C-alpha positions in Angstrom: 8.5 5.3 28.9 10.6 4.8 25.6 9.6 5.5 22.1 7.7 2.6 20.5 8.4 1.4 17.0 5.6 -0.3 15.1 6.9 -3.7 13.8 3.6 -4.9 12.4 4.1 -5.9 8.8 2.2 -4.0 6.1 1.9 -6.5 3.2 0.6 -3.5 1.2 -2.9 -4.9 2.0 -2.5 -7.5 -0.7 -0.4 -10.5 0.4 -1.3 -14.0 1.5 -0.9 -13.2 5.2 -3.0 -10.1 4.9 -6.1 -12.2 4.0 -9.1 -10.5 5.6 -10.8 -12.3 8.4 -13.5 -14.6 7.1 -13.1 -13.5 3.5 -11.0 -14.5 0.5 -8.1 -12.2 -0.5 -9.4 -10.7 -3.7 -6.1 -9.0 -4.4 -4.1 -12.2 -4.3 -6.7 -14.0 -6.3 -6.4 -11.4 -9.0 -2.6 -11.9 -9.1 -3.1 -15.7 -9.5 -5.8 -15.3 -12.1 -3.8 -12.9 -14.3 -0.6 -14.9 -14.0 -2.4 -18.1 -15.0 -4.0 -16.3 -17.9 -0.7 -14.9 -19.3 1.0 -18.3 -18.9 -1.8 -19.9 -20.8 -1.1 -17.4 -23.6 2.6 -18.5 -23.7 4.1 -15.7 -21.7 6.9 -16.3 -19.1 5.8 -14.7 -15.8 6.8 -15.0 -12.2 4.9 -16.7 -9.4 2.6 -14.4 -7.3 4.4 -11.9 -5.1 2.1 -12.5 -2.2 3.4 -10.6 0.9 6.8 -10.0 -0.6 6.8 -6.2 -0.9 10.2 -6.3 -2.6 8.8 -8.2 -5.5 6.4 -6.9 -8.1 2.9 -8.5 -8.3 3.6 -9.6 -11.9 7.1 -9.9 -13.5 7.1 -10.7 -17.2 10.3 -12.0 -18.7 11.3 -11.2 -22.3 14.7 -12.6 -23.1 17.1 -11.0 -20.6 14.6 -8.3 -19.6 12.2 -8.4 -16.7 9.1 -6.0 -16.9 7.4 -5.4 -13.6 3.7 -4.7 -13.1 1.8 -3.6 -10.0 -1.7 -5.2 -9.9 -4.8 -3.9 -8.1 -8.0 -5.8 -7.9 -10.0 -2.7 -7.2 -9.6 1.1 -7.3 -10.4 1.5 -3.7 -7.3 -0.5 -2.6 -4.5 1.3 -0.7 -1.8 2.0 -3.3 1.0 2.2 -0.8 1.2 2.3 3.0 3.5 3.2 5.8 3.1 2.5 9.6 3.4 5.3 12.2 5.6 4.9 15.3 4.7 6.4 18.7 6.7 8.4 21.2 5.3 7.4 24.6 7.1 10.2 26.4 5.9 13.1 24.2 2.7 11.2 23.5 2.7 11.7 19.8 3.0 9.8 16.5 6.3 10.0 14.6 8.3 8.1 12.0 11.4 6.2 13.1 13.8 6.7 10.2 16.4 4.4 11.7 14.5 1.1 11.7 15.5 -1.4 9.1 12.2 -1.2 7.2 12.7 2.5 6.8 15.9 2.0 4.8 14.2 0.5 1.7 13.8 2.7 -1.3 10.0 2.6 -1.3 10.0 3.5 2.4 12.2 6.5 1.8 9.8 7.7 -0.8 6.9 7.4 1.7 8.8 9.2 4.4 9.4 12.0 1.9 5.7 12.1 1.1 4.9 12.2 4.8 7.2 15.2 5.3 6.1 17.0 2.2 2.4 16.9 3.2 3.1 17.3 7.0 1.2 14.1 7.6 2.6 13.4 11.1 1.6 16.9 12.5 -1.8 16.6 10.9 -2.3 13.0 12.3 -1.4 14.2 15.8 -3.8 17.2 15.4 -6.6 14.9 14.2 -6.2 12.0 16.7 -5.0 14.0 19.7 -2.9 11.2 21.2 -1.8 13.5 24.2 -5.4 13.1 25.4 -6.1 9.6 23.9 -3.0 7.5 24.3 -3.3 4.6 21.8 -3.8 1.3 23.6 -1.6 -0.4 21.1 1.5 1.3 22.5 0.6 0.7 26.1 0.4 -3.1 25.8 3.2 -5.2 27.2 5.0 -7.6 24.9 3.5 -10.6 26.8 -0.1 -9.2 26.8 -2.8 -11.8 26.5 -5.0 -12.1 23.5 -7.9 -10.8 25.6 -5.9 -7.7 26.6 -4.9 -7.1 23.0 -8.5 -7.4 21.8 -9.6 -4.9 24.4 -7.0 -2.5 23.1 -7.9 -3.2 19.5 -11.5 -2.4 20.0 -10.8 0.7 22.0 -8.3 2.1 19.4 -10.7 1.3 16.5 -13.4 3.2 18.2 -11.3 6.3 19.1 -9.0 6.8 16.0 -11.1 7.6 13.0 -9.9 7.9 9.4 -9.1 11.3 7.8 -8.3 12.1 4.2 -5.6 14.7 3.5 -3.8 16.2 0.4 -6.8 15.9 -1.9 -6.0 16.6 -5.6 -3.6 15.2 -8.2 -0.5 15.2 -5.9 -0.9 11.8 -4.2 -1.4 10.1 -7.6 2.0 11.5 -8.7 3.5 10.2 -5.4 2.1 6.7 -6.2 4.2 6.8 -9.4 7.3 7.8 -7.4 6.8 5.0 -4.9 6.6 2.3 -7.6 9.3 3.8 -9.7 11.6 3.5 -6.6 10.8 -0.3 -6.8 11.7 -0.3 -10.6 8.0 -0.7 -11.5 6.6 1.4 -14.3 3.3 -0.2 -15.1 0.1 -0.7 -13.1 -3.0 -2.8 -14.1 -6.2 -2.1 -12.2 -9.1 -4.5 -12.7 -12.0 -2.8 -14.4 -9.8 0.2 -15.4 -7.0 -1.2 -17.4 -3.2 -0.7 -17.9 -1.3 2.6 -17.2 2.4 3.6 -17.2 3.8 5.4 -14.2 6.3 8.1 -14.7 7.6 6.7 -18.0 6.7 4.1 -20.6 10.0 2.2 -21.1 8.4 -0.5 -23.2 6.5 2.0 -25.4 3.2 0.2 -24.9 1.3 3.4 -25.6 -1.0 3.1 -22.6 -2.0 6.4 -20.8 -0.1 7.8 -17.9 -1.5 6.9 -14.5 -1.3 10.3 -12.8 -2.7 12.1 -15.8 -5.7 9.8 -15.9 -6.5 10.4 -12.2 -9.2 12.9 -11.5 -8.8 12.8 -7.7 -6.5 11.3 -5.1 -5.7 11.7 -1.4 -3.6 10.5 1.6 -5.6 8.5 4.2 -4.5 8.3 7.8 -6.1 5.3 9.4 -6.4 2.6 12.0 -5.7 -0.7 10.1 -6.5 -4.2 11.2 -3.5 -6.5 10.4 -4.6 -9.8 12.0 -7.7 -9.2 14.0 -7.9 -12.8 15.3 -4.5 -12.2 17.0 -5.3 -8.6 18.1 -2.8 -7.0 15.7 -3.2 -3.5 14.2 -1.4 -0.4 13.1 -1.8 3.3 12.6 -0.7 4.3 9.1 -0.9 6.5 6.1 -2.0 5.2 2.7 -2.1 6.7 -0.8 -5.6 6.5 -2.3 -7.1 7.0 -5.8 -10.6 8.4 -5.7 -11.3 8.6 -9.5 -9.6 7.3 -12.6 -10.4 7.4 -16.3 -10.4 4.0 -17.9 -7.5 3.0 -20.1 -8.0 1.7 -23.7 -5.4 -1.0 -22.9 -6.2 -3.8 -20.5 -4.4 -7.0 -19.6 -7.7 -8.7 -18.9 -8.9 -8.1 -22.5 -6.0 -7.9 -25.0 -2.3 -8.8 -24.3 -1.1 -8.8 -28.0 1.0 -5.7 -27.4 3.1 -7.6 -24.9 4.6 -9.7 -27.7 5.7 -6.8 -29.8 
């Protein structure tokens, strides 16, 4: 059998089409709310990014300059993600660096993180796919929804989450990931505004990684569109604890005008 590439979209867990089954998409709602709030205050901001991972969640225009912000509705959200591929001959997870999605700057950062933290060997050791072949990669392209749901439920039961790389490292990797997308600010609902890597606009908000008390890398089974029997195996950067910022786009935006 050939190697299998995971073509399931990520949407960074935030976009319109990543809407959870039976629930509203709180992340997208937060984008809409904040954009509407800023527009009401006279700021020129872009439409919501939705599932477009190449676009920042919020893009503020000042003259000829565009300032990009990442938005998170909650601290428990995944801060960036990358799908794993699967070698059906060797019966192990791997990352296909040749597929088009792997050529993007953000993807290259995530591949580097996976290699630095030995995520793939650790995922194979934890999930033991040589004994438990993922049903996802055994399905035929024309599999029925019933067959896909059987595989979905089986893989969800067998492949449990694991947290790796605990400490400050993953928080610094979050900064590198967004910097690769020319984004240097992140707003987290309930926590406030932070800069990532550098503060080019001199807002004076605290640095994200230096405000993080704990972070990790989560390997997980992720439902994409359960109603269609779509899922992935992936790694995600997670923030476990973060000190609140004194600056918050939900409270005071006067500094944006300076």
